[in-house]
C-alpha positions as CSV (number, residue, x, y, z in Angstrom):
1,X,-22.7,102.6,20.9
2,X,-19.5,100.8,22.2
3,X,-17.5,98.0,20.8
4,X,-16.6,95.4,23.4
5,X,-13.8,92.5,23.6
6,X,-12.5,90.3,26.3
7,X,-8.8,91.1,27.2
8,X,-7.9,88.8,30.2
9,X,-9.9,86.6,32.5
10,X,-11.4,89.5,34.3
11,X,-10.7,92.1,31.9
12,X,-13.2,93.7,29.3
13,X,-12.4,96.6,26.9
14,X,-15.3,98.8,26.0
15,X,-14.3,101.2,23.1
16,X,-16.2,104.3,22.1
17,X,-15.1,106.2,19.0
18,X,-11.7,106.1,17.9
19,X,-9.3,106.4,20.8
20,X,-5.5,107.7,20.4
21,X,-2.9,105.2,21.1
22,X,-1.5,106.5,24.4
23,X,1.1,103.8,25.1
24,X,-0.6,103.4,28.6
25,X,-1.5,99.6,28.0
26,X,1.0,96.9,26.8
27,X,-1.4,94.3,25.4
28,X,-2.5,94.6,21.7
29,X,-6.2,94.6,20.9
30,X,-7.8,92.5,18.2
31,X,-9.9,95.0,16.1
32,X,-11.6,92.2,14.4
33,X,-12.7,90.9,18.0
34,X,-14.4,94.1,18.9
35,X,-18.2,93.5,18.7
36,X,-20.9,96.3,19.3
37,X,-22.9,96.5,22.8
38,X,-25.5,98.8,24.0
39,X,-24.2,99.5,27.7
40,X,-21.0,99.2,29.8
41,X,-21.0,96.7,32.7
42,X,-21.1,98.4,36.2
43,X,-22.1,101.7,34.7
44,X,-24.7,103.7,33.2
45,X,-23.7,105.8,30.1
46,X,-24.7,108.8,28.9
47,X,-23.3,110.9,25.7
48,X,-24.1,114.1,24.6
49,X,-22.4,117.0,22.5
50,X,-20.1,117.9,25.5
51,X,-18.6,114.2,25.8
52,X,-19.1,111.1,27.7
53,X,-20.6,110.5,31.6
54,X,-20.4,107.0,33.4
55,X,-22.3,106.7,36.6
56,X,-22.4,103.8,39.1
57,X,-24.4,103.8,42.3
58,X,-22.3,103.1,45.6
59,X,-24.0,101.1,48.3
60,X,-23.4,102.8,51.8
61,X,-20.4,100.6,52.7
62,X,-18.7,100.5,49.5
63,X,-15.1,101.6,49.4
64,X,-13.6,103.4,46.4
65,X,-9.5,103.5,46.1
66,X,-6.9,103.9,43.6
67,X,-6.5,107.1,41.4
68,X,-2.6,107.1,42.6
69,X,-1.2,110.5,43.0
70,X,-4.2,112.3,44.6
71,X,-5.0,113.9,47.9
72,X,-7.2,113.0,50.4
73,X,-8.3,109.8,52.0
74,X,-7.3,106.3,51.1
75,X,-11.0,105.7,50.6
76,X,-11.8,108.3,47.8
77,X,-15.4,108.7,48.7
78,X,-16.6,112.4,49.4
79,X,-14.3,114.2,47.0
80,X,-14.1,115.4,43.4
81,X,-10.9,114.4,41.8
82,X,-9.5,116.0,38.4
83,X,-7.1,114.1,36.5
84,X,-4.9,116.9,35.0
85,X,-1.3,117.0,35.3
86,X,-0.6,120.4,37.4
87,X,2.2,121.9,39.0
88,X,0.6,123.0,42.4
89,X,2.9,123.5,45.2
90,X,0.6,123.9,47.8
91,X,-1.0,120.6,48.4
92,X,-4.0,121.5,50.9
93,X,-6.6,119.0,51.2
94,X,-9.0,120.7,48.8
95,X,-6.8,120.5,45.9
96,X,-8.3,118.3,43.2
97,X,-5.2,117.3,41.2
98,X,-1.7,117.1,41.4
99,X,1.2,116.1,38.9
100,X,0.0,112.7,37.8
101,X,-3.0,111.2,36.1
102,X,-3.8,107.5,37.0
103,X,-7.3,106.8,36.1
104,X,-7.4,103.4,37.5
105,X,-10.5,102.8,40.7
106,X,-11.4,99.6,42.6
107,X,-14.7,99.7,44.1
108,X,-15.0,97.3,47.0
109,X,-18.2,96.2,48.5
110,X,-20.8,93.4,48.2
111,X,-19.5,93.2,44.5
112,X,-16.0,94.2,43.7
113,X,-14.8,95.6,40.2
114,X,-12.4,98.0,39.0
115,X,-12.1,100.2,36.1
116,X,-9.5,102.0,34.0
117,X,-9.9,104.7,31.5
118,X,-7.2,104.7,28.8
119,X,-7.6,108.5,28.1
120,X,-4.8,111.1,28.1
121,X,-6.6,114.3,28.6
122,X,-8.6,115.7,31.7
123,X,-11.1,113.5,33.6
124,X,-13.2,114.5,36.4
125,X,-14.2,111.9,38.8
126,X,-16.9,112.7,41.4
127,X,-16.9,109.9,44.0
128,X,-20.0,110.8,46.3
129,X,-19.4,114.6,46.6
130,X,-22.4,116.1,44.6
131,X,-24.6,112.9,45.5
132,X,-23.2,110.5,48.4
133,X,-24.2,107.5,46.6
134,X,-23.0,108.1,43.1
135,X,-19.5,107.8,41.6
136,X,-19.8,109.8,38.4
137,X,-16.8,110.0,35.7
138,X,-17.0,112.8,33.1
139,X,-14.6,113.4,29.9
140,X,-15.2,116.0,27.2
141,X,-14.6,113.3,24.4
142,X,-16.4,110.2,22.8
143,X,-13.0,108.7,21.6
144,X,-12.0,106.5,24.7
145,X,-11.0,103.0,25.7
146,X,-12.6,101.7,29.1
147,X,-11.4,98.6,30.7
148,X,-13.6,97.0,33.3
149,X,-12.2,94.2,35.6
150,X,-15.2,92.2,36.6
151,X,-16.2,88.7,37.4
152,X,-17.6,86.0,40.0
153,X,-15.3,86.4,43.0
154,X,-12.9,88.7,41.9
155,X,-10.8,90.0,44.7
156,X,-9.0,93.1,44.9
157,X,-5.5,91.5,44.0
158,X,-7.0,89.8,41.1
159,X,-7.9,93.3,39.7
160,X,-4.5,94.8,40.5
161,X,-2.8,91.8,38.8
162,X,-4.8,92.1,35.7
163,X,-4.4,95.9,35.5
164,X,-0.7,95.7,35.6
165,X,-0.8,92.7,33.1
166,X,-2.6,95.2,31.0
167,X,-0.4,98.2,31.7
168,X,2.8,96.5,32.2
169,X,5.1,95.3,35.0
170,X,6.5,98.1,37.5
171,X,9.8,99.7,37.2
172,X,12.6,98.2,38.7
173,X,15.8,100.7,39.5
174,X,19.0,99.7,40.3
175,X,19.6,98.1,43.5
176,X,21.6,101.2,44.9
177,X,18.3,103.2,44.5
178,X,16.9,101.4,47.6
179,X,19.5,103.4,50.0
180,X,19.3,106.7,51.4
181,X,19.2,109.8,49.2
182,X,20.0,113.4,50.0
183,X,19.0,116.4,47.9
184,X,18.4,120.0,48.5
185,X,17.6,123.1,45.9
186,X,20.4,123.4,45.9
187,X,23.9,122.1,46.3
188,X,25.4,124.5,43.5
189,X,28.9,123.3,43.3
190,X,31.6,120.7,43.4
191,X,32.6,122.1,46.8
192,X,29.1,121.9,48.5
193,X,28.7,118.5,47.2
194,X,32.1,117.0,48.2
195,X,31.8,118.4,51.7
196,X,28.5,117.0,51.8
197,X,29.6,113.6,51.0
198,X,32.3,113.7,53.3
199,X,30.2,114.5,56.2
200,X,28.1,111.4,55.4
201,X,30.8,109.4,55.7
202,X,32.7,110.9,58.5
203,X,29.2,110.7,60.6
204,X,28.6,107.0,59.6
205,X,25.2,108.0,58.2
206,X,24.5,105.8,55.1
207,X,24.0,107.6,51.7
208,X,23.8,106.4,48.2
209,X,22.8,109.4,46.1
210,X,23.5,113.3,46.0
211,X,20.7,115.3,43.8
212,X,21.9,118.2,41.8
213,X,19.3,120.7,41.4
214,X,18.9,123.6,38.7
215,X,21.9,125.5,40.1
216,X,24.6,123.1,38.6
217,X,23.4,124.3,34.9
218,X,24.7,127.3,33.1
219,X,22.0,130.0,33.7
220,X,19.5,127.4,33.7
221,X,20.1,125.8,30.3
222,X,19.2,122.4,30.1
223,X,22.3,119.8,29.2
224,X,24.8,122.3,30.2
225,X,27.4,122.3,33.3
226,X,28.4,125.5,34.7
227,X,32.2,125.2,34.1
228,X,32.8,127.9,36.8
229,X,31.1,125.8,39.5
230,X,32.1,122.2,38.0
231,X,35.6,122.8,36.6
232,X,36.1,119.0,35.5
233,X,32.6,117.4,35.9
234,X,33.6,113.8,34.5
235,X,36.6,113.6,37.1
236,X,34.2,114.6,40.0
237,X,31.5,112.3,38.8
238,X,33.9,109.5,39.2
239,X,35.4,110.9,42.3
240,X,31.9,110.6,44.1
241,X,31.2,107.5,42.9
242,X,34.5,106.0,44.1
243,X,33.4,107.2,47.6
244,X,29.8,105.6,46.9
245,X,27.8,108.4,46.0
246,X,25.6,108.4,42.7
247,X,24.9,111.9,41.4
248,X,21.5,112.7,40.3
249,X,21.4,115.7,38.0
250,X,17.6,117.3,37.3
251,X,16.7,117.8,33.8
252,X,13.7,120.4,33.1
253,X,12.0,120.2,29.6
254,X,12.3,123.9,29.1
255,X,14.9,125.1,26.5
256,X,16.1,128.7,27.0
257,X,15.6,130.9,24.1
258,X,19.0,131.9,23.3
259,X,21.0,132.5,20.2
260,X,24.1,130.8,20.1
261,X,22.8,128.0,22.7
262,X,23.1,124.5,20.9
263,X,20.1,122.8,22.2
264,X,18.0,125.7,21.3
265,X,19.5,126.0,17.8
266,X,19.0,122.1,17.2
267,X,15.5,122.1,18.3
268,X,14.6,125.2,16.2
269,X,16.4,123.8,13.1
270,X,15.0,120.3,13.1
271,X,11.6,121.4,14.2
272,X,11.6,119.6,17.9
273,X,9.5,122.3,19.4
274,X,6.0,122.5,20.1
275,X,3.9,125.5,18.3
276,X,1.1,127.6,19.2
277,X,-2.4,127.8,17.2
278,X,-0.7,130.4,14.8
279,X,2.0,128.2,13.8
280,X,4.5,130.0,15.4
281,X,7.2,128.4,18.0
282,X,5.4,128.2,21.5
283,X,7.1,130.4,24.4
284,X,6.7,130.0,27.7
285,X,8.6,131.6,30.8
286,X,10.3,128.8,33.2
287,X,13.2,129.1,35.3
288,X,15.6,129.9,32.2
289,X,13.2,132.7,31.3
290,X,11.6,132.4,27.8
291,X,11.8,129.0,26.8
292,X,10.6,126.5,24.0
293,X,9.0,123.3,24.9
294,X,10.2,120.0,23.3
295,X,7.5,118.1,21.2
296,X,7.8,115.0,23.2
297,X,4.6,113.4,21.4
298,X,6.8,113.1,18.5
299,X,9.0,110.2,18.1
300,X,12.0,112.2,16.4
301,X,11.9,114.7,19.3
302,X,12.1,111.9,22.0
303,X,15.2,110.4,19.9
304,X,16.8,113.5,19.7
305,X,16.4,114.5,23.5
306,X,17.6,111.0,24.7
307,X,20.8,111.8,22.7
308,X,21.3,115.1,24.5
309,X,22.2,112.8,27.7
310,X,25.4,111.5,26.1
311,X,27.9,113.9,27.9
312,X,26.2,113.1,31.5
313,X,25.8,109.2,30.7
314,X,29.6,108.9,29.4
315,X,30.7,110.8,32.4
316,X,29.4,108.1,34.6
317,X,26.0,109.5,35.5
318,X,23.4,106.6,35.9
319,X,20.0,108.4,36.8
320,X,18.0,111.8,36.4
321,X,15.1,113.4,37.8
322,X,12.6,114.9,35.4
323,X,11.1,118.0,37.0
324,X,8.7,120.7,35.5
325,X,7.3,118.2,33.1
326,X,3.4,118.7,33.5
327,X,4.6,120.9,31.5
328,X,5.0,123.7,34.1
329,X,4.7,127.3,32.9
330,X,5.2,130.5,34.9
331,X,3.7,133.1,32.3
332,X,3.9,133.6,28.5
333,X,4.8,136.5,26.6
334,X,1.2,137.6,26.5
335,X,0.8,137.5,30.1
336,X,4.0,139.4,30.9
337,X,2.6,142.7,31.6
338,X,0.0,141.1,33.9
339,X,2.8,138.9,35.6
340,X,4.7,142.2,36.4
341,X,1.6,144.0,37.5
342,X,0.8,141.2,39.8
343,X,4.4,141.1,41.2
344,X,4.1,144.9,42.1
345,X,0.8,144.3,43.7
346,X,1.9,141.6,45.9
347,X,5.2,143.6,46.9
348,X,2.9,146.5,48.1
349,X,0.1,144.4,49.4
350,X,1.3,141.3,50.8
351,X,0.9,137.5,49.3
352,X,-2.4,137.0,51.3
353,X,-4.4,139.7,49.9
354,X,-7.7,139.1,47.7
355,X,-7.5,139.9,44.1
356,X,-3.9,138.8,43.4
357,X,-4.0,136.7,40.4
358,X,-2.3,133.2,40.1
359,X,-0.2,133.5,37.3
360,X,1.4,129.9,36.6
361,X,0.0,126.9,34.8
362,X,-2.9,128.6,33.8
363,X,-5.5,126.7,31.6
364,X,-5.2,129.4,28.6
365,X,-1.4,128.5,28.3
366,X,-2.0,125.0,27.6
367,X,-5.0,125.7,25.4
368,X,-2.3,127.2,22.8
369,X,0.0,124.6,22.6
370,X,0.0,122.6,19.3
371,X,1.9,119.2,19.0
372,X,2.9,117.3,15.9
373,X,2.4,113.6,15.6
374,X,4.4,111.3,13.6
375,X,2.6,111.6,10.5
376,X,3.0,115.4,10.6
377,X,-0.7,116.0,11.9
378,X,-1.3,118.7,14.5
379,X,-2.5,117.6,17.6
380,X,-3.9,120.1,20.2
381,X,-2.1,119.7,23.5
382,X,-5.1,119.6,26.0
383,X,-6.1,116.4,24.2
384,X,-2.9,114.6,25.4
385,X,-2.0,116.8,28.5
386,X,-1.4,114.0,30.8
387,X,1.1,112.3,28.3
388,X,3.8,115.1,28.4
389,X,5.7,113.5,31.3
390,X,5.3,110.1,30.4
391,X,6.9,110.9,26.7
392,X,9.6,112.7,28.4
393,X,10.5,109.9,30.5
394,X,10.3,107.8,27.3
395,X,12.8,110.4,25.6
396,X,15.0,110.2,28.4
397,X,15.1,106.5,28.1
398,X,16.3,106.7,24.5
399,X,19.6,108.1,25.9
400,X,19.9,105.5,28.4
401,X,19.4,102.7,25.8
402,X,22.0,104.2,23.4
403,X,24.7,105.0,26.0
404,X,24.3,102.4,28.5
405,X,22.4,99.7,27.0
406,X,21.2,96.7,29.1
407,X,22.1,98.3,32.3
408,X,19.3,99.5,34.6
409,X,18.7,103.2,35.1
410,X,17.7,105.4,37.9
411,X,14.8,108.0,36.6
412,X,12.3,109.9,38.2
413,X,9.7,111.8,36.9
414,X,7.6,114.5,38.7
415,X,4.5,114.4,36.3
416,X,3.1,110.9,35.2
417,X,0.5,108.8,33.9
418,X,-0.4,105.1,33.9
419,X,2.5,103.9,31.8
420,X,5.1,105.8,33.5
421,X,5.2,103.1,36.3
422,X,6.9,100.7,33.7
423,X,9.8,102.9,33.1
424,X,10.1,105.5,35.9
425,X,9.7,106.2,39.6
426,X,7.9,109.3,40.9
427,X,8.1,111.3,44.1
428,X,5.1,113.2,45.2
429,X,6.1,116.5,44.6
430,X,6.3,120.0,46.5
431,X,5.1,118.8,49.9
432,X,5.6,120.8,53.0
433,X,6.9,120.3,56.5
434,X,3.7,119.7,57.6
435,X,2.5,116.4,60.0
436,X,-0.6,116.6,57.6
437,X,1.8,115.7,55.0
438,X,3.6,112.8,57.0
439,X,0.1,111.4,56.7
440,X,-0.8,112.0,53.1
441,X,3.1,110.4,52.5
442,X,1.4,107.1,54.0
443,X,-1.6,107.1,52.0
444,X,-0.2,107.9,48.7
445,X,2.2,105.0,49.0
446,X,-0.6,102.6,49.1
447,X,-2.6,104.4,46.5
448,X,0.2,104.7,44.2
449,X,1.6,100.7,44.7
450,X,-2.1,99.9,43.8
451,X,-1.8,102.0,40.5
452,X,1.7,100.4,39.8
453,X,3.9,102.7,40.9
454,X,5.9,100.6,43.3
455,X,9.2,102.7,43.4
456,X,7.8,106.0,45.0
457,X,8.3,108.4,47.9
458,X,7.7,111.8,49.3
459,X,10.2,114.4,50.2
460,X,11.3,113.3,53.7
461,X,11.2,116.3,55.9
462,X,8.8,118.2,53.7
463,X,10.0,120.4,50.6
464,X,8.6,123.9,51.7
465,X,8.5,125.3,55.0
466,X,10.8,124.8,58.1
467,X,10.8,121.4,59.6
468,X,12.3,121.0,63.2
469,X,13.7,117.8,65.1
470,X,10.6,115.7,66.0
471,X,9.1,116.1,62.8
472,X,12.5,115.0,61.0
473,X,12.8,112.1,63.1
474,X,9.2,110.7,62.5
475,X,9.5,111.4,59.0
476,X,12.7,109.6,58.5
477,X,11.3,106.8,60.3
478,X,8.6,106.5,57.7
479,X,11.3,106.8,55.0
480,X,12.7,103.4,56.3
481,X,9.9,101.8,54.8
482,X,9.2,104.1,51.6
483,X,10.7,102.6,48.5
484,X,12.2,106.1,47.4
485,X,13.5,107.3,50.5
486,X,14.7,111.1,49.7
487,X,15.4,113.9,51.9
488,X,15.0,117.4,49.7
489,X,14.0,120.8,50.8
490,X,13.5,124.1,49.0
491,X,16.0,127.1,48.6
492,X,15.3,129.5,51.8
493,X,14.1,126.9,54.1
494,X,16.0,125.3,56.9
495,X,18.6,122.9,55.9
496,X,17.6,119.4,56.4
497,X,20.8,117.3,56.5
498,X,20.3,114.9,59.3
499,X,23.0,116.5,61.7
500,X,21.3,120.0,61.7
501,X,18.9,119.1,64.4
502,X,21.4,118.4,67.2
503,X,23.2,115.4,68.2
504,X,20.5,113.3,69.7
505,X,18.3,113.8,66.9
506,X,21.1,113.0,64.4
507,X,21.6,109.5,66.5
508,X,17.9,108.7,66.1
509,X,17.8,109.5,62.3
510,X,21.1,107.5,61.8
511,X,19.7,104.4,63.5
512,X,16.6,104.6,61.6
513,X,18.3,104.7,58.1
514,X,21.0,101.9,59.4
515,X,17.8,99.9,59.8
516,X,17.0,100.8,56.4
517,X,20.1,99.3,55.0
518,X,20.0,96.1,57.2
519,X,16.4,95.6,56.2
520,X,17.9,95.5,52.4
521,X,17.7,91.8,51.8
522,X,14.2,91.5,53.1
523,X,13.1,94.7,51.1
524,X,14.7,93.8,47.9
525,X,13.6,90.3,48.0
526,X,10.1,91.4,48.6
527,X,10.0,94.0,46.0
528,X,11.3,91.5,43.2
529,X,8.6,89.2,44.2
530,X,5.8,91.6,44.1
531,X,7.2,92.8,40.7
532,X,7.2,89.0,39.5
533,X,3.6,88.4,40.9
534,X,2.2,91.9,40.0
535,X,1.1,92.7,43.5
536,X,1.6,95.8,45.5
537,X,4.7,96.0,47.5
538,X,2.9,98.4,49.9
539,X,-0.6,97.7,50.5
540,X,-3.1,98.7,52.8
541,X,-4.9,96.4,55.6
542,X,-7.7,95.5,53.1
543,X,-9.3,93.7,55.9
544,X,-9.2,96.3,58.7
545,X,-11.7,98.3,56.5
546,X,-11.1,101.9,57.9
547,X,-7.5,101.9,58.6
548,X,-5.5,104.2,56.6
549,X,-2.4,104.8,58.5
550,X,-0.9,101.4,58.5
551,X,0.6,99.3,55.8
552,X,2.0,96.1,54.7
553,X,5.6,96.4,53.8
554,X,6.0,93.1,51.6
555,X,4.4,90.1,53.0
556,X,5.8,89.5,56.6
557,X,6.1,93.1,57.8
558,X,3.2,95.8,59.0
559,X,4.0,99.3,59.7
560,X,2.4,101.7,62.0
561,X,4.0,105.2,61.7
562,X,3.8,107.9,64.2
563,X,2.5,110.8,62.4
564,X,1.2,113.4,65.1
565,X,3.5,115.9,67.1
566,X,4.4,115.3,70.5
567,X,3.0,111.7,70.4
568,X,4.8,108.9,72.3
569,X,2.5,106.0,70.8
570,X,-0.7,105.6,69.0
571,X,-3.5,103.1,68.5
572,X,-2.9,100.2,66.2
573,X,-5.2,97.8,64.5
574,X,-3.8,94.3,64.2
575,X,-5.9,92.6,61.7
576,X,-7.1,89.2,62.1
577,X,-7.0,86.0,59.8
578,X,-8.3,87.2,56.6
579,X,-5.1,89.5,56.0
580,X,-3.1,86.5,55.9
581,X,-2.0,85.7,52.3
582,X,-3.0,82.2,51.1
583,X,0.4,80.5,51.3
584,X,0.8,81.4,55.0
585,X,-2.4,79.9,56.3
586,X,-1.0,77.2,58.3
587,X,-1.5,79.1,61.8
588,X,-5.5,79.2,61.1
589,X,-6.4,76.1,63.3
590,X,-9.4,75.1,65.5
591,X,-8.6,75.5,69.4
592,X,-11.3,75.1,71.8
593,X,-14.0,75.2,69.5
594,X,-13.2,78.4,67.9
595,X,-10.9,79.6,65.0
596,X,-7.4,80.8,65.9
597,X,-6.9,84.4,65.4
598,X,-3.6,85.8,63.7
599,X,-1.2,87.0,66.2
600,X,1.4,89.7,65.8
601,X,5.1,90.0,66.9
602,X,5.7,93.6,67.9
603,X,9.4,94.8,67.4
604,X,9.5,98.3,69.1
605,X,12.2,99.1,67.1
606,X,15.0,101.7,68.1
607,X,18.2,100.1,66.0
608,X,18.7,97.6,63.5
609,X,18.8,94.6,65.8
610,X,15.5,93.2,67.1
611,X,15.0,93.9,70.7
612,X,11.8,94.8,72.8
613,X,9.3,92.3,71.3
614,X,5.9,91.3,72.3
615,X,3.2,89.1,71.2
616,X,-0.3,90.6,70.5
617,X,-3.5,88.8,69.2
618,X,-5.6,90.6,66.7
619,X,-7.4,93.6,67.9
620,X,-7.0,97.5,68.7
621,X,-4.2,98.5,71.1
622,X,-2.6,101.9,72.2
623,X,1.0,101.2,71.7
624,X,3.9,103.5,73.0
625,X,6.7,104.6,71.2
626,X,9.2,107.0,72.4
627,X,10.7,109.1,69.8
628,X,13.5,106.9,68.8
629,X,11.1,103.9,68.3
630,X,9.0,102.7,65.5
631,X,6.1,100.2,65.8
632,X,7.0,97.3,63.3
633,X,4.9,94.2,63.4
634,X,6.0,90.8,62.0
635,X,2.8,88.8,61.0
636,X,2.7,85.1,62.7
637,X,4.2,82.4,60.5
638,X,6.2,85.0,58.6
639,X,10.1,85.6,58.5
640,X,12.2,88.8,58.0
641,X,15.8,89.0,57.0
642,X,18.6,91.6,57.9
643,X,22.1,92.0,57.6
644,X,24.8,94.2,59.0
645,X,24.2,97.8,57.6
646,X,27.0,99.0,55.2
647,X,27.6,103.1,54.5
648,X,26.3,102.6,50.9
649,X,24.6,99.7,48.7
650,X,27.5,97.5,47.1
651,X,30.2,98.4,49.7
652,X,30.6,94.8,50.8
653,X,28.8,91.5,49.6
654,X,26.0,90.4,52.1
655,X,27.8,87.2,53.7
656,X,25.4,86.7,56.7
657,X,21.8,87.1,57.4
658,X,20.0,87.3,60.6
659,X,16.5,85.7,59.9
660,X,13.7,86.9,62.5
661,X,10.9,84.5,62.6
662,X,7.5,84.5,64.3
663,X,6.8,80.7,63.9
664,X,3.8,78.9,65.4
665,X,3.3,76.4,62.8
666,X,5.2,77.0,59.5
667,X,7.0,80.1,57.8
668,X,9.0,80.4,54.6
669,X,10.9,83.2,52.9
670,X,12.6,83.3,49.6
671,X,15.9,85.2,49.7
672,X,16.6,87.0,46.1
673,X,19.6,88.1,44.7
674,X,20.6,89.4,41.2
675,X,23.4,91.5,39.8
676,X,21.5,94.6,40.8
677,X,22.5,96.6,37.8
678,X,21.3,94.8,34.6
679,X,17.9,93.9,33.1
680,X,19.1,90.0,32.8
681,X,16.6,89.1,36.0
682,X,13.9,89.3,33.3
683,X,15.7,86.3,31.5
684,X,15.9,84.2,34.6
685,X,19.4,85.6,35.7
686,X,18.8,85.5,39.5
687,X,19.2,83.4,42.5
688,X,17.0,82.4,45.5
689,X,18.0,80.9,48.9
690,X,14.4,79.5,50.2
691,X,14.2,79.4,53.8
692,X,11.6,77.0,55.7
693,X,10.9,76.9,59.4
694,X,8.6,74.2,60.7
695,X,7.6,74.0,64.4
696,X,8.0,70.4,66.1
697,X,6.9,70.5,69.4
698,X,9.0,72.8,71.5
699,X,11.6,72.8,68.6
700,X,12.1,74.1,65.1
701,X,13.1,72.2,61.9
702,X,15.0,74.6,59.4
703,X,15.3,73.8,55.9
704,X,17.2,75.7,53.1
705,X,17.4,75.2,49.4
706,X,19.5,77.0,47.0
707,X,18.3,77.7,43.6
708,X,21.4,79.4,41.9
709,X,21.9,80.9,38.7
710,X,26.0,80.3,37.7
711,X,26.1,84.2,37.0
712,X,24.8,85.2,40.3
713,X,26.2,83.1,43.0
714,X,24.5,83.6,46.5
715,X,27.4,85.2,48.8
716,X,25.8,84.2,51.9
717,X,27.7,81.7,54.1
718,X,26.0,81.9,57.5
719,X,22.6,82.5,58.8
720,X,21.8,83.1,62.4
721,X,17.9,82.3,63.3
722,X,16.1,84.4,66.0
723,X,12.8,82.4,66.4
724,X,10.0,83.6,68.5
725,X,7.2,81.4,69.7
726,X,3.6,82.3,70.7
727,X,4.8,83.5,74.2
728,X,7.5,85.5,72.7
729,X,10.2,83.2,73.7
730,X,13.3,83.4,71.3
731,X,15.2,80.3,70.1
732,X,18.7,81.2,68.6
733,X,20.4,78.9,66.1
734,X,23.4,79.5,63.8
735,X,23.2,77.5,60.5
736,X,25.8,77.8,57.8
737,X,24.3,78.5,54.3
């Protein structure tokens, strides 16, 4: 039935049939090593004329997590999930799919294992919904690669590490991408963007990027720029970059059907567009009206599409965001009459009446799309649906590689699958200005990091609906600890620029983002450490079993966001010794005949310097937090680094560090620096400043060690140490670096 081959220490491939090569994995498979077997580890398997079903019996206390971009709890039990990339702008808890497909699961319990399905089409995963003790995976095909991560004593970190070894190291954006980003649908012209940038600088609110939504184009035609709204685009890009702003234009896949439009003409003449089942060009309505969809499954199309980015990149654009790439379809010519009938019905009867038929993204639209593979063979779209956004991202990279070779690029993709995490970041799509989506943001950060999407985030403040001051402040505070920190809102909603909610709210949001910039040395060092070690940058509290609203940010910081209205505090769980990483177990001592529990330094933060600190033992506490305060915890025997915030990343070299330490025994931290703009770090072109603080009675020994690459000298000349002991007493020391 299956063929089997060991891939890594804990990873076994089970192959059924003749799977399509998707690009989701990077390790080659030795076909000769694939041997026949009757069963797959951990699962019961059944095959019928409709496809493959895998089942696993769950124990009562098993937890199931993974699946990346899905709604619901972090522990996925109790719901059915449909992995089928879908543009659905209303993210209510009952929705079974969103824009991405990340078919990687971990079952943690008495026995822990993981499973990844390298399969590019629809997957239905029932995790205790139909039967509370049954995990059931269903695909309507018998050509699939299934990887099982299993072994004696295997841990969650082992599984994630092997999964990322199999599928590739996470995407590393340019360093400026870790700043604050401002977006809206839309800032439609040069004047509005220029004035926006001036406001950020005049008000001292840090910002690194401003996004350009669909209105920058000429009549929504992709790869065009409105000459009326942007008279000299190249000069404009240079001017904004001089002031510290990167511009990030949106790129949609839909190519407007229009005579004389060059992109349309080239795509038609050279066969770069998808066809329908009758062999004609497939036509769908999206933002530009009727449009063709590029066939990104074909290598030639990807090369052509990448080349279309030339004008933007040569003008100085260093990043793009790919949208509508599920692909999203409003309607087709065949459905146009039904569409207009529906619009008229809605106008006369209201939007909430029963009987109104949803028009967008109907399954029958996708059933009619046909791709062509590199050998010229037709490929039904639904057999590779979940690859469309991934292949569009790969097409974009063709342009980056050609026109800015060796340089790190910025790329966000709305639709994604496993593998996209190697080449792009993602945002979580059209969320709403709901408190519930603030909690969803927290859960998705953790799930996406487990799936390899380290650089991710949700639209701060909410994309749809109208936000207000308190929600905006609390979301901005969460954004401090979201790798992608982008404020984005929809046309017709309240403007969400930080100064739009009154002076008091503005000051609180500015202090939050100044903290983000102050934390950059810690954030960047920990992000790159996690990329090198293949372990999640943002991770759940695995040993606090039921806590889904707190997370670890790197190795030293735990964050407990406020995500409920009118709350001036929350309950917080402080984990015990099991959450301490192996390299930091110096604090686990025997005291008075019992094991000492890990302590935490609470930093009730209202600005970027450290004040109002308290020491807590492990346990559950109610912690107060006024509207301007964040609950940040530094783990015992850990270090956090801060610098003075700037208006944009790269404005000034980091010459001094403040090292915050909660040290009762010994703590270490490795400050990391590279050029921030190239891929040379992959060749070892980076430097580290290793910091060790060791307790010696009532004093501390501080040791520094530089490991510098000649091309990346460390600019730091001075370190200020603020070291706290178990009583919360602080010792300060200034040391030359």
